[in-house]
C-alpha positions, 0 to 999 in steps of 0.5 A: 529404381535406378537404371544404367544403360551401356551402349556401343553407340557407333557414332554419337551424332548419327544415333543421337535421336535414338539415345534421347529415346533411351534416356527417357527411361530415366537413366542415372548414368549412360556408359558409351563406347565408340562415341566419335564426338566432333567439334561443336557436338550437341550434347544432352543438356541434362547430363554431364559428359565425362571423357577418358582423362588424357585421351583423345577428344573423340571419346572412344569411351564416355560417361553421361551422368544425369544432372542432380546425381551426386558423383565425383570423377575418378582419376585413373592411371591407365593406357586403356580408354576409360572414363570413370566416376563414383556415383552416389546411389546410397551405395557407391558404383564405379562405371568405367566403359573400356576396351581391355586388351592385356591381363596386366592392363586389366589388373592395373585398372581394377586395382584402382577401383575401390569396391564395390564397382561396376565395369561396363564395356565392349570387351571384344571377348568371346566365351560361352560363359556369357552367351557367345558361341565360341571362345577366343584367347581374350575370352579365356583370359577374361574368364581367368581374370574374373575367377581369380579376382572374385568378380561377377559377369552380369550378362544373361546370355543374350547376344549383344552384337550383330555383324553388319555384313554377315548378320552373325551375332555374338556376346561381347558387351559385358558388365562386370561387378563386385559380388556385393552389388551383383545380386542387386542388379538385373541385366537385359539387352534391348530388342532394337539395335537403335541404329548401331550394330550393338544392342543397348543394355539396361542394368536395373538396380533394386529400390535399395539404390534409389537416389531420390533425384528429380527425374524431369528432362528438357532436350 
C-alpha cells in the first residue's frame, strides 16, 4: 500500500525527530503546514521538498515527496499558501496543503486541478459534518463548496487539533478528494500529537495505487 501523511507540524526544526519516525511508515508524500523553515535547515535526504511558488521561504505549506516516486510540480496561480504536485501511483493524485479563506479563492484553486485530486490542509473550518462540535462561517462555506463541486471530505469524525491552553479539541485538518479516488482511501488520525498541537493524519491507499518503488531510507 501507499501512504500519505498530513500534518500541521508547528515548526519543522522542533519536531524533526518526530517527523522522521512518521516517515518510517514509508510515506510516498507528506503534506505539511506551519513548517517555519529557517536558513540552513536540515531536510530528510531521501525526500524532495516543494514549497509554495512565489511564497515566502518559511514554508507555511510544503510537500515532501519520497525519492523514487514519479512526480511533477504543478504551477498554480493563487494567493493561498499552496504547494502542489502530480504524483504517479498508477493513478494521478494532486496534493496541495493549503489554508483557504474565501469561496472564490477555493474555486480558483480547484479549477486548476485536473481530476482526480486530493487536497490536504489545516482549513480552520468547523462543522459537525466532519466531526467538530460546532459550525462556523468558514465551515458552512466549505460544506456548500464541497456539495456544489461534487467533492468528498474523507475525515472519519476524529478530532485533529488540541488547544494548548484550554485542552479543547476540534476537527479542522481536512482531506478533500474527488469522488473517483475517495473510495480507495482510508483516513485515520494518529493517537500522538508528536510535539505539535495537531495530530498527524494518515491516508492509506488500496493496493491498486502501488508505486513499486524502493522503500529504503537513510537519514
